TORKOL-4160 file (C-alpha; in steps of 0.2 Angstrom, whole numbers, padded with zeros to 4 digits, m for minus):
182
<pt num="1" X="0000" Y="m0001" Z="0000"/>
<pt num="2" X="0014" Y="0012" Z="0005"/>
<pt num="3" X="0022" Y="0010" Z="m0013"/>
<pt num="4" X="0005" Y="0012" Z="m0020"/>
<pt num="5" X="0004" Y="0029" Z="m0011"/>
<pt num="6" X="0021" Y="0034" Z="m0015"/>
<pt num="7" X="0019" Y="0031" Z="m0035"/>
<pt num="8" X="0001" Y="0036" Z="m0037"/>
<pt num="9" X="m0002" Y="0048" Z="m0021"/>
<pt num="10" X="m0017" Y="0036" Z="m0017"/>
<pt num="11" X="m0024" Y="0038" Z="0001"/>
<pt num="12" X="m0010" Y="0049" Z="0009"/>
<pt num="13" X="m0007" Y="0063" Z="m0003"/>
<pt num="14" X="0008" Y="0067" Z="m0014"/>
<pt num="15" X="0025" Y="0065" Z="m0005"/>
<pt num="16" X="0041" Y="0057" Z="m0009"/>
<pt num="17" X="0054" Y="0049" Z="0003"/>
<pt num="18" X="0071" Y="0055" Z="0004"/>
<pt num="19" X="0086" Y="0043" Z="0002"/>
<pt num="20" X="0092" Y="0045" Z="0020"/>
<pt num="21" X="0077" Y="0034" Z="0026"/>
<pt num="22" X="0087" Y="0018" Z="0023"/>
<pt num="23" X="0086" Y="0003" Z="0010"/>
<pt num="24" X="0072" Y="0005" Z="m0003"/>
<pt num="25" X="0062" Y="m0006" Z="m0014"/>
<pt num="26" X="0057" Y="0004" Z="m0028"/>
<pt num="27" X="0052" Y="0021" Z="m0020"/>
<pt num="28" X="0048" Y="0014" Z="m0003"/>
<pt num="29" X="0059" Y="0011" Z="0011"/>
<pt num="30" X="0058" Y="m0007" Z="0018"/>
<pt num="31" X="0057" Y="0001" Z="0036"/>
<pt num="32" X="0040" Y="0007" Z="0032"/>
<pt num="33" X="0032" Y="m0010" Z="0031"/>
<pt num="34" X="0039" Y="m0014" Z="0048"/>
<pt num="35" X="0033" Y="0002" Z="0055"/>
<pt num="36" X="0015" Y="m0002" Z="0049"/>
<pt num="37" X="0017" Y="m0018" Z="0057"/>
<pt num="38" X="0021" Y="m0011" Z="0074"/>
<pt num="39" X="0008" Y="0002" Z="0073"/>
<pt num="40" X="m0006" Y="m0009" Z="0068"/>
<pt num="41" X="0000" Y="m0022" Z="0082"/>
<pt num="42" X="0000" Y="m0009" Z="0095"/>
<pt num="43" X="m0017" Y="m0001" Z="0090"/>
<pt num="44" X="m0024" Y="m0018" Z="0088"/>
<pt num="45" X="m0021" Y="m0023" Z="0105"/>
<pt num="46" X="m0027" Y="m0006" Z="0112"/>
<pt num="47" X="m0044" Y="m0008" Z="0103"/>
<pt num="48" X="m0045" Y="m0026" Z="0109"/>
<pt num="49" X="m0044" Y="m0020" Z="0127"/>
<pt num="50" X="m0055" Y="m0004" Z="0124"/>
<pt num="51" X="m0069" Y="m0016" Z="0117"/>
<pt num="52" X="m0067" Y="m0029" Z="0130"/>
<pt num="53" X="m0085" Y="m0034" Z="0137"/>
<pt num="54" X="m0094" Y="m0028" Z="0121"/>
<pt num="55" X="m0103" Y="m0041" Z="0110"/>
<pt num="56" X="m0109" Y="m0043" Z="0093"/>
<pt num="57" X="m0109" Y="m0030" Z="0080"/>
<pt num="58" X="m0107" Y="m0016" Z="0093"/>
<pt num="59" X="m0090" Y="m0024" Z="0097"/>
<pt num="60" X="m0085" Y="m0026" Z="0080"/>
<pt num="61" X="m0088" Y="m0008" Z="0074"/>
<pt num="62" X="m0081" Y="m0001" Z="0090"/>
<pt num="63" X="m0066" Y="m0012" Z="0088"/>
<pt num="64" X="m0062" Y="m0006" Z="0071"/>
<pt num="65" X="m0065" Y="0013" Z="0075"/>
<pt num="66" X="m0055" Y="0012" Z="0091"/>
<pt num="67" X="m0041" Y="0003" Z="0082"/>
<pt num="68" X="m0041" Y="0016" Z="0068"/>
<pt num="69" X="m0042" Y="0031" Z="0080"/>
<pt num="70" X="m0027" Y="0024" Z="0090"/>
<pt num="71" X="m0018" Y="0022" Z="0074"/>
<pt num="72" X="m0021" Y="0040" Z="0068"/>
<pt num="73" X="m0016" Y="0046" Z="0086"/>
<pt num="74" X="0001" Y="0038" Z="0083"/>
<pt num="75" X="0003" Y="0046" Z="0066"/>
<pt num="76" X="m0001" Y="0063" Z="0074"/>
<pt num="77" X="0017" Y="0061" Z="0082"/>
<pt num="78" X="0025" Y="0050" Z="0069"/>
<pt num="79" X="0022" Y="0061" Z="0054"/>
<pt num="80" X="0028" Y="0078" Z="0061"/>
<pt num="81" X="0043" Y="0071" Z="0069"/>
<pt num="82" X="0048" Y="0061" Z="0053"/>
<pt num="83" X="0044" Y="0075" Z="0041"/>
<pt num="84" X="0049" Y="0090" Z="0051"/>
<pt num="85" X="0063" Y="0084" Z="0062"/>
<pt num="86" X="0070" Y="0070" Z="0053"/>
<pt num="87" X="0066" Y="0074" Z="0036"/>
<pt num="88" X="0062" Y="0057" Z="0030"/>
<pt num="89" X="0050" Y="0063" Z="0016"/>
<pt num="90" X="0043" Y="0078" Z="0008"/>
<pt num="91" X="0025" Y="0083" Z="0005"/>
<pt num="92" X="0021" Y="0091" Z="m0012"/>
<pt num="93" X="0006" Y="0099" Z="m0005"/>
<pt num="94" X="0006" Y="0107" Z="0012"/>
<pt num="95" X="m0008" Y="0104" Z="0024"/>
<pt num="96" X="m0013" Y="0114" Z="0041"/>
<pt num="97" X="m0006" Y="0102" Z="0053"/>
<pt num="98" X="0013" Y="0105" Z="0052"/>
<pt num="99" X="0012" Y="0105" Z="0033"/>
<pt num="100" X="0005" Y="0088" Z="0033"/>
<pt num="101" X="m0011" Y="0086" Z="0021"/>
<pt num="102" X="m0028" Y="0081" Z="0029"/>
<pt num="103" X="m0028" Y="0067" Z="0016"/>
<pt num="104" X="m0014" Y="0058" Z="0025"/>
<pt num="105" X="m0023" Y="0057" Z="0041"/>
<pt num="106" X="m0039" Y="0051" Z="0031"/>
<pt num="107" X="m0029" Y="0039" Z="0022"/>
<pt num="108" X="m0021" Y="0031" Z="0038"/>
<pt num="109" X="m0038" Y="0030" Z="0046"/>
<pt num="110" X="m0045" Y="0021" Z="0030"/>
<pt num="111" X="m0030" Y="0009" Z="0029"/>
<pt num="112" X="m0031" Y="0005" Z="0048"/>
<pt num="113" X="m0049" Y="0001" Z="0046"/>
<pt num="114" X="m0045" Y="m0011" Z="0032"/>
<pt num="115" X="m0031" Y="m0019" Z="0042"/>
<pt num="116" X="m0041" Y="m0020" Z="0058"/>
<pt num="117" X="m0056" Y="m0027" Z="0049"/>
<pt num="118" X="m0045" Y="m0040" Z="0041"/>
<pt num="119" X="m0036" Y="m0044" Z="0057"/>
<pt num="120" X="m0053" Y="m0046" Z="0068"/>
<pt num="121" X="m0059" Y="m0058" Z="0055"/>
<pt num="122" X="m0043" Y="m0068" Z="0054"/>
<pt num="123" X="m0038" Y="m0068" Z="0073"/>
<pt num="124" X="m0056" Y="m0067" Z="0081"/>
<pt num="125" X="m0055" Y="m0086" Z="0085"/>
<pt num="126" X="m0037" Y="m0086" Z="0091"/>
<pt num="127" X="m0032" Y="m0084" Z="0110"/>
<pt num="128" X="m0019" Y="m0073" Z="0114"/>
<pt num="129" X="m0006" Y="m0073" Z="0126"/>
<pt num="130" X="m0010" Y="m0060" Z="0141"/>
<pt num="131" X="0009" Y="m0056" Z="0143"/>
<pt num="132" X="0009" Y="m0052" Z="0123"/>
<pt num="133" X="m0006" Y="m0041" Z="0125"/>
<pt num="134" X="0001" Y="m0031" Z="0140"/>
<pt num="135" X="0017" Y="m0029" Z="0130"/>
<pt num="136" X="0009" Y="m0023" Z="0115"/>
<pt num="137" X="m0001" Y="m0011" Z="0125"/>
<pt num="138" X="0015" Y="m0005" Z="0134"/>
<pt num="139" X="0024" Y="m0004" Z="0117"/>
<pt num="140" X="0010" Y="0009" Z="0111"/>
<pt num="141" X="0015" Y="0021" Z="0126"/>
<pt num="142" X="0033" Y="0018" Z="0123"/>
<pt num="143" X="0033" Y="0023" Z="0105"/>
<pt num="144" X="0022" Y="0037" Z="0108"/>
<pt num="145" X="0033" Y="0043" Z="0123"/>
<pt num="146" X="0048" Y="0042" Z="0112"/>
<pt num="147" X="0041" Y="0052" Z="0098"/>
<pt num="148" X="0034" Y="0064" Z="0111"/>
<pt num="149" X="0050" Y="0067" Z="0118"/>
<pt num="150" X="0058" Y="0070" Z="0100"/>
<pt num="151" X="0044" Y="0082" Z="0096"/>
<pt num="152" X="0047" Y="0092" Z="0112"/>
<pt num="153" X="0066" Y="0093" Z="0108"/>
<pt num="154" X="0062" Y="0099" Z="0090"/>
<pt num="155" X="0049" Y="0112" Z="0097"/>
<pt num="156" X="0034" Y="0103" Z="0090"/>
<pt num="157" X="0025" Y="0106" Z="0105"/>
<pt num="158" X="0006" Y="0105" Z="0099"/>
<pt num="159" X="0010" Y="0089" Z="0092"/>
<pt num="160" X="0017" Y="0082" Z="0108"/>
<pt num="161" X="0002" Y="0089" Z="0119"/>
<pt num="162" X="m0011" Y="0082" Z="0107"/>
<pt num="163" X="m0003" Y="0066" Z="0106"/>
<pt num="164" X="0000" Y="0065" Z="0124"/>
<pt num="165" X="m0017" Y="0070" Z="0128"/>
<pt num="166" X="m0025" Y="0057" Z="0117"/>
<pt num="167" X="m0013" Y="0043" Z="0122"/>
<pt num="168" X="m0018" Y="0046" Z="0140"/>
<pt num="169" X="m0036" Y="0045" Z="0136"/>
<pt num="170" X="m0034" Y="0029" Z="0125"/>
<pt num="171" X="m0024" Y="0021" Z="0140"/>
<pt num="172" X="m0037" Y="0026" Z="0152"/>
<pt num="173" X="m0052" Y="0018" Z="0142"/>
<pt num="174" X="m0040" Y="0003" Z="0138"/>
<pt num="175" X="m0035" Y="m0001" Z="0157"/>
<pt num="176" X="m0052" Y="0003" Z="0163"/>
<pt num="177" X="m0061" Y="m0009" Z="0152"/>
<pt num="178" X="m0047" Y="m0023" Z="0154"/>
<pt num="179" X="m0049" Y="m0022" Z="0174"/>
<pt num="180" X="m0068" Y="m0021" Z="0172"/>
<pt num="181" X="m0070" Y="m0036" Z="0161"/>
<pt num="182" X="m0055" Y="m0047" Z="0167"/>
């Protein structure tokens, strides 16, 4: 999907990766695929915990929405840091959030919805190790925390405050529902 986005501007908007982002296949850094796996894994676990105790279609819709919103929350810090501080890519059309177009965040939400829908259909019958779940929930906070610190050192204060606030809210909901429905 990322390669499709780079070559056609599909989903995310018009952008190009800089060569300082590591090994590339075509015009896409290999690390992007691993980053997507990590982000989706973390947001999948957060959504699982946030929808614990729900049933049926309500749970399914809430799971996909929560997972996608958590994914976009992560992108609210990943993108400004990667674009402004690290210079990993260049946007062709600037947007209102640190020069990042709105289409990027809509694209992240839509793609995350697709991934979470697919994951919920494929993994719904499989039990997960509770230590794995806790680790993925913790990893969400650690990744966001690291990028928030980088954002603060790069004077991206609004991105740091927004992401920290949303992350605390997601963690509160996650831990409340996990404890309530343990």
